[in-house]
C-alpha positions, 0 to 999 in steps of 0.5 A, spaced: 237 837 291 231 834 295 233 836 302 233 843 298 227 842 295 223 838 302 226 843 307 227 850 304 222 850 299 216 845 301 218 845 309 218 853 310 210 855 310 211 862 307 214 860 301 209 854 300 204 859 301 206 864 296 207 859 290 200 857 291 198 864 290 203 865 285 200 860 281 194 862 282 196 869 278 200 866 273 193 861 271 190 868 271 194 870 266 196 876 270 201 882 268 208 881 272 207 886 277 201 883 279 204 877 280 209 880 283 205 884 288 200 879 290 206 873 291 211 877 296 204 881 299 201 874 300 208 871 303 209 877 307 202 877 310 204 869 313 211 873 314 208 878 319 202 872 322 208 868 324 211 873 326 207 875 331 206 868 333 213 868 335 211 874 339 205 870 343 210 864 344 215 867 347 210 871 351 206 864 353 213 860 355 215 865 360 207 865 363 209 857 363 215 857 367 212 862 372 206 856 372 210 851 374 214 854 378 208 856 382 204 850 383 211 845 383 207 842 377 211 836 373 208 833 367 208 832 360 207 838 356 204 837 349 208 841 344 208 839 336 214 842 335 218 839 340 215 832 338 216 833 331 224 835 333 224 829 337 221 824 331 226 828 325 232 824 328 228 817 327 223 819 321 226 824 317 226 822 311 219 817 311 216 824 315 218 828 309 216 823 304 209 823 307 209 830 306 210 831 299 206 826 296 201 828 301 200 834 298 200 831 291 194 827 294 190 833 297 190 836 289 189 830 286 182 828 291 181 836 290 180 835 283 176 829 282 171 829 288 167 835 290 171 836 296 175 843 293 180 844 299 187 845 297 190 845 306 195 851 306 197 851 313 204 847 312 207 846 318 201 843 320 201 838 314 209 836 316 206 836 324 200 830 321 206 826 317 210 826 322 205 823 327 203 818 321 210 816 322 210 815 328 204 811 329 205 806 323 213 805 325 211 803 332 206 799 329 211 795 325 209 798 318 215 802 315 219 803 308 215 803 301 209 801 305 209 806 310 209 812 305 204 810 300 199 808 306 201 815 310 201 819 303 194 817 301 191 818 310 194 825 310 192 827 303 185 825 305 185 829 312 187 834 308 181 835 304 176 832 309 178 836 316 176 843 312 170 839 309 167 837 314 168 845 318 165 848 313 159 849 314 160 853 321 166 857 317 161 859 312 157 862 319 163 865 322 165 869 315 158 870 312 161 866 305 164 860 303 171 865 300 176 861 306 175 855 309 180 852 315 186 848 315 188 846 322 188 840 325 185 842 331 178 840 327 175 836 331 175 841 338 172 846 333 167 841 331 165 839 338 165 846 340 160 848 334 156 843 336 156 844 343 154 851 341 148 848 336 145 845 342 147 848 348 148 855 347 143 862 345 146 864 338 143 871 339 147 872 345 154 874 340 160 875 344 161 880 339 154 884 343 156 885 349 154 891 352 159 896 355 158 902 360 161 908 358 166 908 365 169 902 361 168 904 354 175 903 353 174 895 353 171 894 347 178 895 344 180 887 343 188 889 344 186 893 351 181 889 353 186 882 351 192 887 356 188 887 361 185 881 361 193 878 361 196 882 365 191 879 371 193 873 370 201 874 370 200 879 376 197 873 380 201 868 378 208 872 378 208 873 386 206 866 388 212 864 383 216 868 386 221 875 386 227 872 385 225 866 380 222 871 376 228 876 376 233 871 376 231 866 371 226 870 367 227 878 367 235 879 367 234 882 374 228 887 371 222 888 378 218 882 377 212 886 377 214 890 372 217 885 367 210 881 368 206 888 366 211 889 360 209 880 358 202 882 357 202 888 353 207 884 349 202 878 348 196 883 347 202 886 341 202 880 339 195 878 338 194 885 334 200 883 328 197 876 328 191 880 326 194 884 321 197 879 317 191 874 317 188 880 315 193 881 309 194 874 307 185 873 306 186 880 301 192 878 297 191 869 297 183 869 296 184 873 289 190 869 287 186 862 288 181 864 284 186 861 278 188 855 281 180 853 282 179 856 275 184 852 271 186 846 276 181 844 281 175 847 278 172 852 285 177 850 290 178 853 296 184 856 300 184 852 307 187 857 312 191 856 319 185 857 325 188 864 327 183 866 320 178 866 324 180 870 328 178 878 326 171 875 326 170 874 334 175 878 337 171 877 344 170 871 343 177 869 342 179 872 349 173 868 352 175 861 347 182 862 350 181 863 358 175 858 357 180 851 354 186 853 359 180 853 364 179 846 362 187 844 362 187 846 369 181 842 371 184 835 368 191 836 371 187 835 377 182 829 374 188 826 369 192 822 376 185 819 378 184 816 372 190 813 370 193 817 365 200 821 366 198 829 368 198 834 361 200 840 364 196 846 360 200 848 354 199 855 353 200 855 346 195 850 344 190 853 349 190 860 346 190 858 339 185 852 338 181 855 345 181 861 341 178 858 335 174 854 338 171 860 341 169 864 335 166 857 333 162 855 338 160 863 338 157 862 331 152 857 333 151 859 340 153 865 342 157 868 349 155 861 352 156 856 346 163 860 345 164 859 353 162 852 353 165 849 346 172 852 348 172 849 355 170 843 351 177 843 347 180 845 353 178 837 355 179 834 349 187 837 348 188 835 355 186 828 355 187 826 348 194 828 349 194 823 355 192 818 352 195 818 345 202 819 349 202 810 351 202 809 343 208 812 341 213 807 343 219 811 344 217 817 342 212 818 348 218 818 353 222 825 352 217 829 356 212 832 351 207 830 345 202 832 340 198 837 342 192 839 338 186 834 338 186 831 331 193 828 332 189 825 338 183 823 335 187 820 329 193 817 332 189 813 337 184 811 331 190 808 327 194 806 333 188 801 335 186 800 326 194 797 326 193 792 332 187 790 329 189 788 322 197 786 325 
């Protein structure tokens, strides 16, 4: 029963978000048909978002294989799912308990403090619970103390990270109805701060003037398709016709395959945005019940794609500049004695795109470029610095990717050493 609740219910992000929406609607004493409709549409919106993310990840994985083959780069590839899968073999029970009680702590802290945020990004809750387990276990803290301390830390992070970003989220969305619950928060904070001091808010990414002759680029899907087509069609010939057609395209012409993958990527972005719109349209009204009855004035803290629709051009710019920083970091990291971190397309797209939106909100185009570039440096250097602190978990060719995992992991590891 415990495994069923933890893995199949609370461990399934779509169901978790749907349960929160259902609770909110029930607390508002909505009619049964409204409860059913709102719950199903919330889950559906999340599944659409997740489906789009799967399309993106599949396309990015292919691009990543081409990239590695083209430049013959060997190094550590940050991937949250992979490191969590490895850690679960040794720390599955501890991770599950920290996740469960961390969510309870989130609600308690939100109820009794001014920080009224409910963290709804279930998979990131799992990832952070796993990181906390791994760092404490490596530092010699195990058993009940690990679960108690880990749960408190997780609950605090689930509230304070969205609170830290909320002033900038208000600038992005123009209101206070949602928050961002995603453990790339330090990257977004740095991006927004740099945008504020180094950018020009009056020149937004969304105001870029496009000549009539290329007016079709105003369509985000078309612009994204062309951007990715350039990247794929440059990398594919370097990787080699034989490699692509033998290992990736199942015999399809490597150029045609590359073009289709570029358009597939753009289709994935389109699906993600559609899912985000449906999710927000359903969960924000439903959440009013939780806000009124359980945690007064609570705000749902949603995954980072929630901000993508507010600056689609910023999404493209953010991804490109974050990835550019990742490429540059590959040259610098070995020079300073750190492991080479191969830029993972997935963290650079999702966190880089969000960083671009945050940077644009405070500093326009220049803010989006500088902020996303800084995010790219963070998610390259932080994983390299975290790697030796994870003990045996750090020798499997992968590590945690997003900025908060690096900051929190390094901080907790040093605190454990200080007090042990």
